[in-house]
N, C-alpha and C positions, 0 to 999 in steps of 0.2 A: 489404480490410475486408468484414465481413458486411453484407449489405443485407436489409432487411425483405422478407418475402414478403407475400402478401395476408392471411394469417392474422395475422401480426405487426401489420400496420397496423390491421386491424379490432379486434383484441384491445386494443391500446393506446387507440384512440379510444373504445371502449366503456367502458374504465376511466375515462377522463377525464370522460365524460358522467355516469357513476355518481357520481364524486367531486364533480362540480359540484353535483349535487342534494344530496349529503350536507353539503357546506359551506353551502349555502343554508339547510338545516334547522338547522344549528348556529348560524348567524348570526341566524335569526329566533327561536331559542329552542325549536324543536320537539324538539330532542334536547339532552341535557346534555353537558358536557365528558367525563364518565365514559363516556357512551354513544358519544361521538364518537371517543374515544381509539383504540380498535381499528381504526376506519375510517381515521383519518388516518395511523396507523402503517403500514397496508397501502399507503399512497401516499407514504411517506418523509417525513411531516411530524412533527416533534418540537416539543415545547414547551420552550424553553430558559429561561434566567434572565430575559431581557428581551423576548423575542419568539419567534415560531415560527421553526423552522429547517427548510429543505427540503434533503434529501439526494438527489442525482441519480446514478443508476447510470451508470458508465462501464465496461461489461464488459471484463474483462482489460486495462483501462487504455488502450484504443485509441479515438482520436477522429479524426474528419475535420475539415478546416479549416472546413467549413460548420457542423459541430456546435459547434466552439469559438467561432465567430463568433456563433452563436445564444446560447450561454452568456454571452458578453459583452453582448449586447443585453438579456438578462434581468437581468443584474446591474445594468446602467445604468437600466433602466426600472422594475424592481420591487424592487431592493435598494439598497445604498449604493455601487454602482459597483465592486464587487469580488466575487470568490468565493474559497473556501478549498478547496484540494486536500488530500485526506486520505490516511491510510495504507492505506485500502482501495481506492485508485485512483479514488475518487469525487470529486464536487465538492459543497460545501455552500454554500448561501446562508443567511446568519445573520439577515437582517432582512426577510423577505417578510411582507406582510400576508395574513392568512388569506383574505380576500375575493379576493385576486389569484392565489392558488395555482392554481385551475382554468385561468386564462388562461396561467399559466406552463406548466402541463402540456400545454396545447394547443400552445404554441410548441415545447415539447420534442418532441411527437409529429410536428410538421412536419419535424423532422430526425432521426427514428427514435431518439428517446431517451425515457426515462421514469424514474419513481422507484419502481417496483414492486420489492418485496422488498429494499429498502435499510434496512428496519427490521422489527421483529417477530421472533417465534420461527419462523423459516423459513430456508431456504438462501439466504444473502446473495449479493451480487455476487461472481462468481468472478474471482479475480485471477490474474495471470501475470507472467512475466518481461517487463519493459519493453523488453528488447532482443530479444524474440522475432522470429525470422525473419532477424536480421542478425548475431547474435553468432557469433564464430568458434568458440566452444566448444560450440555447440549441436548436439545429436544430431538433434532434430526440432523444428519449430515447435510450441509448445504451444497456440497460439490455436485451431486447429480443435478440440482436445480441450476447451478452455475454453468454446467456443461450443456444442459438443455438450452439455456439462453444463448450460449456461445454459438451453438449450431443454428438456432433460429435467426440470430442477428448477423451471422457472417454473410456479407454481400446481399443483405436483404434489399431487394430492388426498390422498395418504397422509401428506405431510410439510408440510402447511400450518400445523399447530399442533404443532410439536415441543416437547420439554421446554424448550428454550432456542434461541437463535440458533445458526446453523451456518455455518461458513466453510470454503471450499475454495480451494486454491491449486495452480497447475500450473507446472512448469518443464520445459524440454526441454534444459537445459544441464548441463554438469559442475559449474559454479559456481552455487550457488543464489542468485539475485537476487530470489526471490519469497517468501522466509521460509516455506517450506512446512512446516518442523518446528514452527512456532508456530500451525498451523491445525488445525481439527478433522479435516480430511482434507488430506493433502499428497500430490500425485502428481508423480513424477519419471520422465520418459521415459528409458529406458536400454536398451542392447543386451544380450540374453541372451548369456552367455559361450560357450555351445555352439552355439545356432542362429543367433546374430547378429541375430535379429529384434528389432525395437523393441518394448518392452513397458513396463509401468508398475511402478515400485516404489510401494507404497501405504503411507502412514503415517497413523495415526489417534491422536487424543488429545492433540494439541498445543494450546496456548492460553496466554494470559497472564492478566491480571486478578489477583484476590486469591489464586489458587492456580496459579502459573505452572508449566507442564509442557512437556517436549519430546515431540513425537510419536513413537510407537513403530511400527516396521515390522510390518505384518501380512501383506504379500505382497511377496516380492522381485521376482518377474517375473510380472505378470498379463498374459495375452495381450490385445492391444488390443481385439479383438472382444468380450471379456467385460467391458469397463469398466462399462457402465451396470448390468448385472446384479449385479456385485460391489458397486458403490456402493449399489444398492438393498438388498442384503443388509445392508450396514453400517447404513444408515439405518433399516431395519426393526428391527434389534437395538437400536439406540439409542432409537428411538421407543417401543418396547415396554417397555424396561427402564430408560431414563433416568429420573432422579428428577424428580417434579413437585411434591413437597412443600416443596422448598427451592430457590429459584432460584440460590442461591450454590453449590449442589451439583448443578446440573442439566445442566452441559455434559458432552459425551461423554468428556472427559478424566477426569472423576470416575468415570464408569462403568468405564473402562479401568483406572484406578488401583485401584478397590475390588475388582473381580473378577480383576484381573491380565491382562496382555496375552495370555498363552497361552489363558486361558479365553475372553477376548473373541474371539480369533482363531478358536477352535473353534466358538463360536456363529455367527460370521459365515460360516465355511465350511459349517456345517450349513444355514444359511438359504440360502446361495448354491446349494448342491446341490439344495435343494427347489424353487428357482425354475426356471421354464421360460425358460432363457436367450434363445432366439431371439425370444420374445415381448416381452422387456424390452430387449434390446440393439438399437441402431439398425440399420436396414437399411443394408447396405454402400453402396447407391446414395445414400442420404441423407448418409452420412459423406463420400462423395466430393463430393457437392454442396457441403457446408459447406467442405471443404478447398479447393475451387476458389476460394472467395472470398479465400483467403490465399496464392494462388500467388505465386511470386517475381516481382517487378516487372521491367519491361524496363530493365535497367541499360545505360548506355553502356559501350563497351569502352574502358577507360582504363588507363594504366600504374599499377602498384601504388602509386607515390608521385608526387604532383604536384610538378613543379619550381616551379610558381607558388607553391604553398603553402610549400615549403621556403625560397624566396627571401623571401617575405613574413615568415616566422618569423624569419629571420636579421636582417631589418631592423627588427623590432618585438618586443622582448622581452616586453612585456605580452601581446601576441597569442600568442606562443609558449607562454607560461605557461598561458594559457587553453586552448590546444589540448592541452597535456600533461595537464591536470586534467579537462577537461570532454568529451573525446572518447574513444572506444574504437575499436580496429581493427574493420574490417567484413568480412563474408564476400565482398563484391564489391570487386575491386581498384579503387583510386582513389576509394573512398567512405569515409565515416565516420559513425558514430552519435553525435550531439551531444546532450549533456544541458544544458538551460537551467536555471540555478539560480534557484529562487524563494526564496533565502535571502540577499538583500542585507543587509549589516550594519545592524541597527537596525529591520528590518521584521519583521512577523509571519511566521514560517516557513509556507510553503505558500500564502500569499495572492498573488493576481494581480488587478490592476485590469482593468476592461473594456478599456481602451486597450491594456494589455499583452497581453491575450488576443487582441485583434484583430491586433496586430503578429505574434504567434506564428502565428496563422492565415494571415496574409499570407505569412510566411516559409515556412510549410509548403507553401502553394500554389506558391510560386515555386521552392523549392529541395528539397522533400522529398515529392513525389508527393501533396501535400495530406493528409498523415497526421501525427498527433501521438500520442505515448504519455504517459501519466501514470505516474510511478513511485510505489512505496509509500513512498519517502523524500520525497514531496511536491515533486517537481520535474517538469519536462516534457522530453520527448525528441523530436528530429527524427531519424527513423531512416534516412533515405535521402539523405544529403547528399554531394554531390561535394566532394572535398577542395579543389578550386580555388574553391569558393563560400564557404568557411568565413570568409574575411576580411570579405567583404561582410556576412555574417550577424552576425559579431562587432561590426562597426561599428554596425549598426542596433540590436542588442540593447543596446549601450552607451548609445545615446541614450535608451533606455527604462528604464535602470537594471537591466538583466537580464544583465549580462556578468560577474557575479562568478565568479572562477576558484577555486571552493571545493568542487567535488563530492567527497564522501568525506572532506573535511577537517573540522577542529574547528568551523568556523562553519556547516557544512552540517547543522544541528541538526533532528532530527524533534521536533515539539512538537504536542501536542493544544491545542485552544483554551483549556482550563482555565477558571478561575473568571471570566474576562472574559466568557464566553458560557454555559458549560455548567451546567445545573442539578444535575448529579451531582458536579461538581468540588468539591474541598475546599481548593484552593490555585491560585494563578496559575501558568501555564506560560510564556506569551509573554514577560513581563518578565524571567524568568530566562534564557530563550534570548537575549534581546536584550542582557542584561548580559554574558553569556559571549561573545557575538559581538563586542561592543565591546572586551572585554579581549584577545581574540586576533585583532583585525581586521587586523593587519599581514600582508601577503601573504608576506613572507620568513619570518616566524615560523610561519605555517601550513605553509609548504613544509618547514621544518626539522622540524616535528612529524610531518608525513606523515599517513597514513590514521588517522583517529580518529573514531569514531561516537558522538556524544552524543544521547541520546533522553530526552525529558522528558514525564512524565504529571502531570496535575493532580489525579488521584485513583487509587484502587486498581484501577479498571477498566482501566488501562494502555493507553488508546488511543494514547499516544505511544510504545508498545513499549519502555518503559524497561528492562524485564527483560533484553532482548537487546541493549542498547547496550553498547559497550565501556565507556562510562561511562553509567550510568543515573541519572536523577534523578526521584524520586517526591515530589510535594507532598502534604502531609497537614495537617489542622487539629488542633492540640493546644492545648487550653485556650484556644481563641479566637485562637490565633496560627498563622500559616502556618509549617510546618516541612518541611524538605527532606532526605529520606533519599537517600544516594548509594550506588550499587552499582557493582561493578567486575567485568569479565571476561565480560560477556554477549556473545553472538555470534548474528547472524541468518542466517549462511550455512549451508553444508553441514556445518560444524563447530558446529552450534547448541548454545548453552549459556545457562544462566540466571546472571545476575550475582549476586555475593555482597555483602551489606551491609557497608560499611566501619565504621560506627559510628553514634552517635546523630544525630538530625536536626539540621540547621543552620537558622539564620535566613536569610531570602532574601538579605540583603546579604553574607553570608559564603560563599555558594555559589561565586562566581567565585574567591575566594581558595583554596578547597578544590580546585577544578579545577586551578588553577595549580600548587599543590603536588604534586598527582598527576602532572601533566605533567612537572614538574621532576624527579621521581623517575625517570620513564621516560627523559628526556633524559640523565640522569647514569648510568643503569644499562644502557642498551641496547647490544647488540652491533651490529657493523657490518651495516647493511641490515635490522635487525630492526624490525618494525612494533610499534605500541603493544600490540596484543592478543597478539602473539607474546612480547613482553617480559613481560607480565602472567603468561602461562602458564609462562614459564621461571623467573622469580624468585619467583613466588607473591605473595600479597596482603600479607605482613608489612611490607615496606618502604613500601607505599602506605598501609597502616593507620597506621603510625607518623607519616607526614607528615600524614595526615588528622586524627589525634588532636591535633596541635598546634593546628589550627584549632578543633576541637571543644572543647578545654580553654580556649582563649582566649575562646570564646563563653560557656562555662559560668562 
């Protein structure tokens, strides 16, 4: 993991002191809420429906056990004993008091954390594949790239007031687990077919919200040494030409769409050629210094398959099921990467109590080199687990209500906080997720359905990524009533796609019935071994629309 240097430490502490003074002036009335708003947003403080909300940056989703334990302390001392992990790999506290925020920021600084650039029209938290460094399909670990971008973009003087917020994601694997095509800039590490050197495929103009778009490739093979200069060229074109007259048309995706990807590419390449690359790109020694923080840990020499694990699986079907669903093969023989589900049936997706956070921190210290990852799907990962330790971990997770075997299945739902918390929301999200979870809670039924991603947003801003869900659910307000629009066929992987609307909006109580009918069509029509999304692509939307209309007509 990356460790702060002297500059990082001083920079964060100075920001805390500045914000402490700003909060004091807001509390004594020296500045108004309108004057305070841009100051609090620079420090990750939002004003929600019922309270302030604090968003904490977790760069590329990587946490130490010490950091997670500190988050647990903050949640217990200054919130309501829990935190919410987000689709940006961040953590949010929904109930802090404004007077306590400087104290929270000081506690975060004690463990090399902060809330800078988690809000506002700037480059936000850089996200990455949560299996970085351990996945078998990885070409190169993307975290050094993500850290380099974080350092380059932090308080960049030219990009501090962009037309709109800006999001960057990086993956180093063949299979995209970072949703790069739904970001303003998506970077994929890949090998050049001729030179075999690792380079970047650069996509621009992805994004969800009220105008969902899939990112367009503007460079197939960018040399690694040119990364920052090329990003600088993209940001300059966007900063100069992005719209500022209408925030709904201010994202870079709108600029790419309006002038066309070829013209956008031409302008970026023209700007890139004008830049003095060596003065912008990172010094190779600095790149090497950063990369050294992410070097391969010292693994034990182990057989590829643990006999202890196999024997335990044979004796315990529930444990075997959990292993099948919640672990992936590892680069290192005898190891596994384990995903801990934060989606137990009936709970708010992505929430973890302070006690649960402490448990995961303890497990990471004992079994995973004191490191945890946060996934964009609102779960946690222990990346360095010996196979022989999995049973002990499973038992302890079970005692804490964290042993759900549902990763990638129908109850592993992504959901924004919705109208229960968010001032922008127009409908509830969490109760819809809970109702669907209860409907499909049976483990055998989930297994029979197989991989199926449901994503729920409580407003058009799409924080729940509903556009790229296999089944997407969007909550809207219509004539004072919550109405839920269902889309089908979205995909967040390397085969990125935007889902299509099935029909008119449904009342909240009818959503589980509609999901059940959609699933039943799949189960009756699927070919052997065919996943849900593969089935949708093969048979098309017509059969699903017909089943959906039965529910819609019954509602009407």
